[in-house]
C-alpha positions as CSV (number, residue, x, y, z in Angstrom):
1,M,103.8,84.0,99.5
2,T,103.5,82.4,96.1
3,L,100.4,84.6,95.4
4,C,102.7,87.7,95.5
5,L,104.9,86.3,92.7
6,L,102.3,84.9,90.3
7,V,102.3,88.0,88.1
8,R,104.4,91.1,88.0
9,P,103.5,94.8,87.9
10,T,102.8,96.3,84.5
11,R,105.9,96.9,82.4
12,V,105.6,100.5,81.2
13,S,107.9,100.0,78.2
14,D,105.7,97.0,77.0
15,L,102.5,99.0,77.5
16,R,103.9,102.0,75.5
17,R,104.9,99.7,72.7
18,Q,101.4,98.2,72.6
19,V,99.8,101.6,72.4
20,E,102.2,102.6,69.6
21,E,101.4,99.4,67.7
22,L,97.7,100.0,68.0
23,A,98.1,103.6,66.9
24,Q,99.9,102.4,63.8
25,K,97.4,99.6,63.1
26,Y,94.2,101.5,63.8
27,P,95.0,105.2,63.4
28,M,91.4,106.3,63.1
29,Q,90.7,105.2,66.6
30,F,93.2,107.7,68.0
31,L,92.4,110.7,65.9
32,F,89.4,111.9,67.9
33,P,89.0,112.3,71.7
34,A,87.2,109.4,73.3
35,A,84.9,109.9,76.3
36,I,85.5,108.0,79.5
37,L,82.3,107.4,81.4
38,N,81.6,106.6,85.1
39,S,79.0,104.1,86.3
40,D,76.3,106.8,86.1
41,G,77.1,107.4,82.4
42,N,78.7,110.8,83.1
43,V,81.8,111.8,81.2
44,V,84.7,112.0,83.6
45,A,87.6,112.4,81.1
46,R,88.3,112.4,77.4
47,L,91.2,110.5,75.9
48,P,93.2,113.0,73.9
49,D,94.1,112.8,70.2
50,L,97.3,110.7,70.1
51,L,98.6,111.7,66.7
52,R,98.6,115.5,66.8
53,G,100.3,118.2,68.8
54,N,103.9,118.9,69.8
55,E,106.2,116.3,71.5
56,E,105.1,117.3,75.1
57,E,101.4,117.0,74.1
58,K,102.0,113.7,72.4
59,E,103.8,112.3,75.5
60,K,100.9,113.3,77.7
61,S,98.5,111.7,75.2
62,Y,100.5,108.5,75.2
63,R,100.5,108.3,79.0
64,A,96.7,108.8,79.0
65,H,96.1,106.0,76.5
66,M,98.6,103.8,78.5
67,F,96.6,104.3,81.7
68,H,93.4,103.5,79.8
69,Q,94.9,100.2,78.5
70,T,95.8,98.9,81.9
71,G,92.2,97.7,82.4
72,L,92.7,94.8,80.0
73,H,96.0,93.8,81.7
74,Y,94.5,93.8,85.2
75,A,91.5,91.8,84.0
76,V,93.7,89.1,82.5
77,D,96.0,88.9,85.6
78,V,93.1,88.7,88.0
79,Q,91.1,86.1,86.0
80,V,94.0,83.9,85.1
81,A,96.3,84.0,88.1
82,I,95.3,86.1,91.1
83,E,91.7,85.0,91.7
84,P,92.4,81.2,91.1
85,A,95.3,81.4,93.5
86,R,93.4,83.3,96.2
87,R,90.5,80.8,96.0
88,Q,92.9,77.9,96.3
89,I,94.5,79.4,99.4
90,L,91.0,79.6,101.0
91,L,90.4,76.0,100.2
92,D,93.7,74.9,101.7
93,H,93.9,77.3,104.7
94,N,91.9,79.1,107.3
95,I,93.5,82.5,107.2
96,A,93.7,84.3,110.6
97,L,95.0,87.8,111.4
98,S,97.9,86.2,113.3
99,D,99.1,84.7,110.0
100,L,99.5,88.2,108.5
101,T,101.2,89.7,111.6
102,P,104.8,88.8,110.5
103,F,104.3,90.6,107.2
104,V,103.0,93.9,108.6
105,S,105.2,94.1,111.7
106,N,108.4,96.1,111.4
107,N,107.5,96.7,107.8
108,P,109.1,99.7,106.1
109,L,105.8,100.5,104.5
110,V,103.6,100.3,107.6
111,R,103.7,103.2,110.1
112,P,103.8,101.9,113.7
113,G,100.2,101.7,115.0
114,R,98.7,100.8,111.6
115,E,99.7,97.1,111.6
116,Y,96.2,95.8,112.7
117,L,94.4,97.9,110.1
118,Y,96.7,96.5,107.4
119,A,96.3,92.9,108.6
120,E,92.5,93.4,108.6
121,G,92.5,94.8,105.1
122,L,94.7,92.1,103.6
123,R,92.7,89.4,105.2
124,A,89.5,90.9,104.0
125,G,90.8,90.6,100.4
126,L,91.9,87.0,101.0
127,V,88.4,86.1,101.9
128,G,86.8,88.1,99.1
129,D,85.4,90.9,101.2
130,W,86.5,93.6,98.7
131,V,84.3,96.4,100.3
132,T,86.2,96.1,103.6
133,A,89.5,95.5,101.9
134,A,89.3,98.7,99.8
135,H,88.0,100.9,102.7
136,L,90.8,99.8,104.9
137,L,93.8,99.5,102.6
138,I,93.4,102.5,100.3
139,P,93.6,105.2,103.1
140,Q,96.4,103.2,104.9
141,F,98.4,102.8,101.7
142,E,98.1,106.6,101.2
143,D,99.7,107.0,104.6
144,S,102.3,104.4,103.7
145,M,103.4,106.5,100.7
146,R,103.9,109.6,102.9
147,Y,105.6,107.4,105.5
148,L,108.1,106.1,102.9
149,L,108.8,109.5,101.6
150,Q,109.3,111.0,105.1
151,K,111.8,108.3,106.0
152,G,113.6,109.3,102.8
153,G,113.8,112.9,103.9
154,V,111.1,114.1,101.5
155,T,108.6,116.7,102.8
156,T,105.0,115.5,102.3
157,S,103.1,118.5,103.6
158,G,102.5,122.0,102.4
159,M,101.8,125.3,104.2
160,D,98.9,127.6,103.3
161,E,98.8,131.4,103.6
162,E,97.7,131.1,107.3
163,G,100.6,128.9,108.2
164,V,98.5,125.7,108.4
165,Q,100.2,122.5,107.3
166,D,98.3,120.1,105.2
167,E,99.5,116.6,104.2
168,R,99.7,116.2,100.4
169,S,97.3,113.6,99.1
170,L,98.1,110.7,96.7
171,N,97.2,113.0,93.8
172,A,100.4,114.7,94.5
173,T,102.7,112.2,96.2
174,L,102.4,109.5,93.5
175,Y,104.0,111.9,91.0
176,L,107.0,112.9,93.1
177,P,110.2,111.8,91.3
178,E,111.6,110.7,94.7
179,L,108.8,108.1,95.0
180,E,109.5,106.7,91.6
181,K,113.1,106.2,92.5
182,M,112.0,104.3,95.6
183,L,109.4,102.1,94.0
184,G,110.5,102.0,90.3
185,P,108.7,103.3,87.3
186,D,106.5,100.2,86.7
187,I,105.0,100.0,90.2
188,T,104.6,103.7,90.3
189,F,102.7,103.7,87.0
190,D,100.4,101.0,88.3
191,L,99.7,102.9,91.5
192,Q,98.9,106.1,89.5
193,S,96.6,104.2,87.2
194,L,94.8,102.4,89.9
195,L,94.4,105.1,92.5
196,V,94.4,108.6,91.1
197,E,94.3,108.7,87.2
198,Q,90.9,109.5,85.6
199,Y,92.3,107.9,82.5
200,G,92.8,104.8,84.6
201,H,90.7,103.7,87.5
202,N,90.9,106.5,90.1
203,L,90.0,104.3,93.0
204,R,91.3,106.6,95.7
205,N,89.3,109.6,94.6
206,N,86.2,107.6,93.7
207,L,86.2,105.9,97.1
208,A,86.9,109.2,99.0
209,H,84.0,110.9,97.3
210,G,81.5,108.1,97.6
211,L,81.4,107.5,93.8
212,M,81.7,103.7,94.0
213,S,78.7,101.5,93.9
214,H,78.7,98.1,95.7
215,G,79.5,96.3,92.4
216,A,82.5,98.6,91.7
217,F,84.3,97.1,94.7
218,Y,84.3,93.7,93.0
219,S,86.0,95.0,89.9
220,H,89.3,93.7,88.5
221,S,91.0,97.0,89.4
222,V,90.2,96.6,93.2
223,I,91.4,93.0,93.2
224,Y,94.5,93.9,91.4
225,L,95.2,96.8,93.8
226,W,94.8,94.5,96.7
227,W,97.3,92.1,95.2
228,L,99.8,94.8,94.4
229,I,99.6,96.1,98.0
230,L,100.0,92.6,99.3
231,R,103.1,92.2,97.1
232,L,104.6,95.4,98.3
233,I,103.9,94.5,102.0
234,C,105.4,91.0,101.5
235,W,108.4,92.1,99.4
236,P,110.8,92.7,102.3
237,V,110.1,89.2,103.7
238,I,110.5,87.7,100.2
239,V,113.9,89.5,99.7
240,T,115.1,88.3,103.2
241,M,114.1,84.7,102.5
242,A,115.8,84.9,99.1
243,K,119.0,86.1,100.7
244,S,118.9,83.4,103.3
245,K,118.3,80.7,100.7
246,S,121.2,82.1,98.6
247,A,123.4,82.1,101.7
248,V,122.5,78.5,102.4
249,N,123.2,77.5,98.8
250,V,126.6,79.1,98.9
251,A,127.4,77.4,102.2
252,D,126.3,74.0,100.8
253,G,128.4,74.7,97.8
254,D,131.5,75.5,99.8
255,K,130.9,72.4,101.9
256,G,130.6,70.3,98.8
257,T,133.9,71.8,97.5
258,E,135.6,71.0,100.7
259,Q,134.4,67.4,100.6
260,E,135.6,67.1,97.0
261,S,139.0,68.5,97.9
262,G,139.2,66.2,100.9
263,G,138.4,63.2,98.7
């Protein structure tokens, strides 16, 4: 449980301020489009010029550079906090699937029937099997986003000219304003950067299209994504425990007040 709280999702406001400060300090770095390469050396995107264009174009450029900057933050969080804590857990405990069952059962993010897949994926990450963790968790988390939106009354499918309904992918659902209201702007930004943004890490699409080498599964972005999913899955339990602890503290305080009054 402590692992979920060691770091927090990226603060979008802080990240934007960092990009603004970098642009002021090193303006020449932001004047020309910079190429983003994949593991094969192919150009998959170009970071836009940050200092030109109208307000709408500048805003898109800022978002692109913010997505690109997340790599440094993920690397620091993984190296300094997430990985040391995960390894310590492995030294102290023998994690079984049954240990994760309470977190995935009756969870608002886990569609009934998907609990075992989630437990397997989370455990794979705990033991450092990032290939298995990514292959299990990324598709299941995509379903979780649809499940969450559906429970909120949001339509997650579209209909083509022949009347066939197709479920929208993460490329669309992660940008729905309804989802940002549910998850908050910081977590939504992290998920966009990790899963679908070419300016970020694009893990969902790279995985789906077979573009990830074996080494890519052991990247900071995959480990950070596993941690973020773990945090989201555990969050309802964390909130419930916090409320219970608060209730106990209040009760103890009332009891102490009564004893003082009686004295």
